[in-house]
VEXGUPA-555481 format. One record per residue (C-alpha): x, y, z; residue in three letters. Coordinates in steps of 0.5 Angstrom, whole numbers, padded with zeros to 4 digits, always signed. Each point is the difference from the previous one (the first is absolute). Layout:
// VEXGUPA-555481
XYZALA ...
This chain:
// VEXGUPA-555481
+0000+0000+0000MET +0006+0005+0002ASN +0003-0002-0007VAL -0006+0002-0004ARG -0001+0006+0004ILE +0007+0002-0001GLU +0000-0001-0007ARG -0007+0004-0001ARG +0004+0006+0004ARG +0006-0001-0005ALA -0005+0001-0006ALA -0003+0006+0003LEU +0006+0003+0001ARG +0003-0001-0007ALA -0007+0002-0003PHE +0000+0007+0004PHE +0008+0001-0001GLY -0001+0000-0008MET -0006+0004+0001ALA +0004+0005+0004PHE +0005+0000-0005ALA -0004+0001-0006GLY -0003+0006+0004LEU +0007+0003+0002ALA +0002-0001-0008ALA -0006+0004-0002VAL +0001+0005+0005ALA +0007+0001-0002SER -0002+0000-0007ALA -0005+0006+0001GLN +0005+0003+0005ALA +0005+0000-0006GLN -0004+0002-0006ALA +0001+0007-0001PRO -0005+0005+0001ALA -0004+0003-0006PRO +0001+0007-0003TYR -0007+0004+0002ARG -0003+0005-0005ILE -0006+0003+0003GLY -0007+0001-0004ALA -0004+0006+0003LEU -0006+0000-0005LEU -0007+0002+0000ASP -0003-0007-0001VAL -0007+0002+0003THR -0004+0006+0000GLY -0001+0006-0005ALA +0007-0002-0004ALA +0000-0007+0000SER -0001+0000-0007PHE +0008+0003+0000LEU +0002-0005+0006GLY -0002-0006-0002LYS +0003+0000-0007PRO +0006+0003+0003GLU +0001-0006+0005LEU -0001-0005-0005ASN +0006+0003-0004ALA +0005+0001+0006ALA -0002-0007+0002THR +0002-0003-0007LEU +0006+0004+0000ALA +0002-0003+0007VAL -0002-0007-0003GLU +0004+0000-0006GLN +0006+0002+0004ALA -0001-0006+0005ASN -0001-0004-0006ALA +0007+0002-0003ALA +0003-0002+0007GLY -0001+0006+0004GLY +0006+0005+0002ILE +0006-0003+0002ARG -0003-0007+0002GLY -0005+0004+0004ARG -0008+0000-0001LYS -0003+0007-0001VAL -0007+0001+0004GLU -0005+0005-0002LEU -0003+0003+0007VAL -0007+0003-0002PHE -0004+0005+0004GLU -0007+0002-0002ASP +0000+0008+0000ALA -0007+0000-0001LYS -0001+0006-0004SER +0001+0004+0006THR +0006+0005+0003GLU -0001-0004+0007THR +0001-0007-0002ASP +0005+0002-0005SER +0004+0003+0006VAL -0001-0006+0005LEU +0002-0005-0006GLY +0006+0004-0001ALA +0002+0000+0007ARG -0001-0008+0000ARG +0004-0001-0006LEU +0006+0004+0002ILE +0000-0002+0008THR -0003-0007+0000GLN +0002-0003-0007ALA +0006+0004+0000GLY +0000+0001-0008VAL +0005+0002-0004ALA -0004+0004-0005VAL -0007+0003+0000LEU -0005+0000-0006ILE -0006+0004+0001GLY -0005+0003+0001THR -0005+0000-0006SER -0002+0007+0001ARG +0004+0006+0000THR -0004+0002+0007GLY +0002-0006+0003GLY +0007+0000-0002ALA +0001+0007+0002MET -0003-0002+0007ALA +0006-0005+0001ILE +0006+0003-0003LEU +0002+0003+0006PRO +0000-0007+0004ILE +0004-0003-0006ALA +0005+0006+0000SER +0001+0000+0008GLU +0001-0007+0000ALA +0005+0000-0006GLY -0004-0005-0004VAL +0000+0001-0008PRO -0007+0001-0003MET -0003-0001-0007LEU -0006+0003+0000ALA -0004-0002-0007PRO -0004+0007+0000VAL -0001+0006-0004SER +0001+0006+0005GLY +0006+0004-0001VAL +0000+0002+0007ALA +0002-0007+0002VAL +0007+0001-0002VAL +0000+0008+0000GLU +0004+0004+0003PRO +0005-0006-0001ILE +0005+0003+0006ALA -0006-0003+0004GLU -0001-0006-0004ARG +0006-0004+0001LYS -0003-0006+0001TRP -0006+0000-0005ILE +0000-0002-0007PHE -0006+0001-0005ARG +0000-0005-0005PRO -0007+0002-0002GLY -0002+0004-0006GLN -0001+0007+0003GLY -0005+0005+0000GLY +0004+0005-0004ASP +0002-0005-0005LEU -0008-0002-0001SER -0002+0007-0001VAL +0006+0002-0005ALA -0003-0006-0004LYS -0007+0003+0001VAL +0003+0007-0002LEU +0003-0003-0006ASP -0006-0003-0003TYR -0004+0007+0002ALA +0005+0003-0005ARG -0001-0005-0005ARG -0007+0001+0000ALA +0000+0008+0000SER -0003+0000+0007TRP +0002+0007+0003LYS -0005+0000+0006LYS -0001-0006+0005LEU -0004-0001+0006GLY +0003-0004+0006ILE -0005-0005+0004LEU +0004-0004+0005HIS -0001-0004+0007SER +0001+0004+0006ALA +0006-0005+0002ASP +0007+0000+0000ALA +0000-0003-0007TYR -0005+0004-0003GLY +0003+0007+0003GLU +0007-0003-0003ASP -0003+0000-0007GLY -0003+0007+0001ARG +0006+0003+0003ASP +0004-0003-0006ASN -0005+0003-0005MET +0001+0007+0003ARG +0007-0001+0000LYS +0001-0002-0007LEU -0006+0002-0004ALA +0003+0008-0001PRO +0006-0003-0004GLY -0004-0004-0004ALA -0004+0006-0002GLY -0006-0003+0003VAL -0005+0004+0005ALA -0004-0003+0005ILE -0007+0003+0000ALA -0003-0003+0006ARG +0002-0005+0005GLU -0005-0005+0004GLU +0001-0005+0005SER -0004-0006+0003PHE +0001-0004+0006PRO +0002-0008+0000PRO -0007-0002+0002SER -0004+0004-0005ALA -0006-0003-0004THR -0002+0006-0004ASP +0005+0004-0004LEU -0005+0004-0005LYS +0000+0006+0004PRO +0008+0001-0001GLN -0001-0003-0007LEU -0005+0006-0002THR +0004+0005+0003LYS +0006-0002-0004LEU -0004-0001-0006SER -0003+0007+0000ALA +0007+0003+0001GLY +0002+0000-0007GLY +0005-0006+0001VAL +0003-0004-0006ASP +0001-0006+0004ALA -0001-0002+0007ILE +0006-0003+0004PHE -0002-0006+0004VAL +0005-0002+0006HIS -0003-0005+0005GLY +0000-0007+0002LEU -0005-0005+0001GLY -0008+0000+0000ALA -0001+0008-0001PRO +0004+0000-0006SER -0005-0005-0003VAL -0005+0004+0002ILE +0003+0006-0004VAL -0001-0003-0006TYR -0007-0003+0001ARG -0002+0007+0002ASN +0003+0003-0006ALA -0004-0005-0004ASN -0006+0002+0003GLU +0001+0007-0001LEU +0001-0001-0007GLY +0006+0004+0001MET +0004+0001-0007LYS +0006+0003+0004VAL +0006-0006+0000PRO +0003-0003+0006LEU +0007-0002+0001ILE +0002-0004+0006SER +0007+0000+0003GLY +0003-0007+0001HIS -0004-0002+0006GLY -0006-0003-0004GLN +0005-0004-0004ALA -0002-0007+0003ASN -0005-0005-0001SER -0004+0001+0006ALA -0002+0007-0003PHE -0001-0002-0007ARG -0004-0006+0002ASN -0005+0005+0004ALA +0000+0005-0004VAL -0003-0003-0006GLY +0000+0003-0007ASN -0002+0007+0002VAL +0008+0001+0000VAL +0001-0003-0007VAL +0004+0005-0004GLY +0002+0004+0006HIS +0008+0001+0000PRO +0003-0003+0007ILE +0007+0000+0002VAL +0003-0007+0001GLY +0006-0004+0000ALA +0004-0003-0006PRO -0002-0007+0004VAL -0007+0001-0002LEU +0001+0000-0007VAL +0007-0003-0001TRP -0002-0004-0006ASN -0002+0006-0004GLU +0007+0003+0002LEU +0005+0001-0005PRO +0006-0006+0000ASP +0005+0006+0002SER -0004+0002+0006HIS +0004-0002+0006PRO -0006-0003+0004GLN -0002-0004-0005LYS +0004-0007+0001ARG +0000+0001+0008VAL -0008+0002+0000ALA -0001-0006-0004ALA +0003-0005+0004ALA -0003+0003+0007PHE -0007+0000-0003VAL +0001-0008-0002ASP +0003-0002+0007ALA -0005+0004+0004TYR -0006-0002-0004SER +0002-0008+0000LYS +0001+0001+0008ARG -0006+0004+0001PHE -0005-0001-0005GLY -0001+0007-0003ALA +0004+0005-0003ALA +0004+0005+0005PRO -0002+0008+0000ASP +0005+0005+0000MET +0001+0000+0007PHE +0002-0007+0001ALA +0006+0002-0005GLY +0002+0005+0005VAL +0000-0004+0006ALA +0003-0006-0004TYR +0006+0005-0002ASP +0000+0002+0008SER +0001-0007+0002ALA +0005-0001-0006GLN +0004+0006+0002MET +0000-0002+0007ALA +0002-0007-0001LEU +0006+0002-0005GLN +0002+0005+0006ALA +0001-0006+0005ILE +0003-0004-0005ARG +0006+0005-0002GLU +0001+0002+0008THR -0001-0003+0006ASP -0007+0001+0001GLY +0001+0005+0006GLU -0005+0006-0001ARG +0005+0006-0001ALA +0004-0004-0005HIS -0007-0002-0004VAL -0002+0008+0000ARG +0007+0002-0002ASP +0000-0006-0006TRP -0007+0003-0002LEU +0002+0007+0000GLU +0007-0001-0004GLY -0001-0007-0004LYS -0007+0001-0003VAL +0003+0003-0007LYS -0004-0002-0006ASN -0004-0005+0003TYR -0005-0003-0005VAL -0006-0001+0005GLY -0007-0002-0002ILE -0002+0007+0002THR +0005+0004-0004GLY +0008+0001+0000VAL +0002+0002+0007PHE +0006+0005+0002ASN +0000+0001+0007PHE +0005+0005+0003SER +0002+0004+0006PRO -0004+0006-0003THR -0006-0005-0003ASP -0003-0005+0004HIS -0006-0001-0006ALA +0004-0001-0006GLY -0005-0001-0005LEU -0001+0005-0006LYS -0007+0001-0004SER +0002-0006-0005ASP -0002-0004+0006ALA -0007+0001-0002LEU -0004+0000-0006VAL -0007+0003-0002MET -0005-0005-0001MET -0007+0000-0003ILE -0006-0004+0003ALA -0003-0005-0004THR -0006-0005+0001GLU +0005-0005+0001SER +0005+0004+0005GLY +0005+0005-0003TRP +0004+0001-0006ARG +0006+0004-0001LEU -0001+0007-0003ALA +0002+0001-0007ASP +0006+0005+0001TYR +0003-0005+0005GLU +0001-0005-0005ARG 
């Protein structure tokens, strides 16, 4: 009996010994595995700007997945740490603090809106975290002396307005009305139009604004139309921009509407329907990549991005997805070519992004320019029943 009991005890000791050895081996392997490089994504996936944040998160996810599929960086995986900015300044601030202090990200991508980006840039700057803001607001990177840590890979409101004014010149429009949302994005478009219109020989005949929650813009459109304008420049985001076109159609307005690039997305196009057909809208080359001349620098990279994104997510990307993809790719390349430390990533962005051909445009960052794009990063499109087409003069 004692022999039998002793054999059982020996067998149990052997079993548990092997189990503990296995657990120890797993723990040792985990301890030796290098920590991943972390990139923060603070994007507006819910709330009023979700039509921006969702494709942006998809694009950043795609870029990181591609990097990991290629072996990561120096044998280390890359982790995209996401926080939902929820289309509010408060949630943007809370998310930024979590990503910077708790997750310890090397670089931050976000937010989807100019207002959110403005709210978090002091946090990123104080913590010394490089921030790539896929927005249009000029104030996000100016004055540059106060924006050392902030870069804006998105097409700026100044570039969008310049395209509008170029179209106005070609159409012989001399008097424009402005209809803008009463938020950071809309006011950025208004301010850029005020600044650039005189140099283009265009007068601003009247300005009207609307709250982001607006449901009826007929009063504003009526006042603008009565002001003798040749066209109305629309600069806003989300549902109210759809209402602008519907209300103009209901009023039987003959005055053309021309929009900045905030409307160059599938959510707007699907919601507005055919009342927008024939109207000019500023957009990105990626939206009409197949119509670009073969010499256009974005054609090849845009085609590859559209193919990869469509296969991964089952739908073609918006222009804002392209901005987020460029942001993630720049962050990844900065980590590859540095040790991944925050200050070194910032220095790489400022000093090494030269003639960088992205989905959005050809970037050239410098100590005096943290936007890095020219007006050729945008094209003028005409709305069609099936989507958009490139304006004839852009071909």
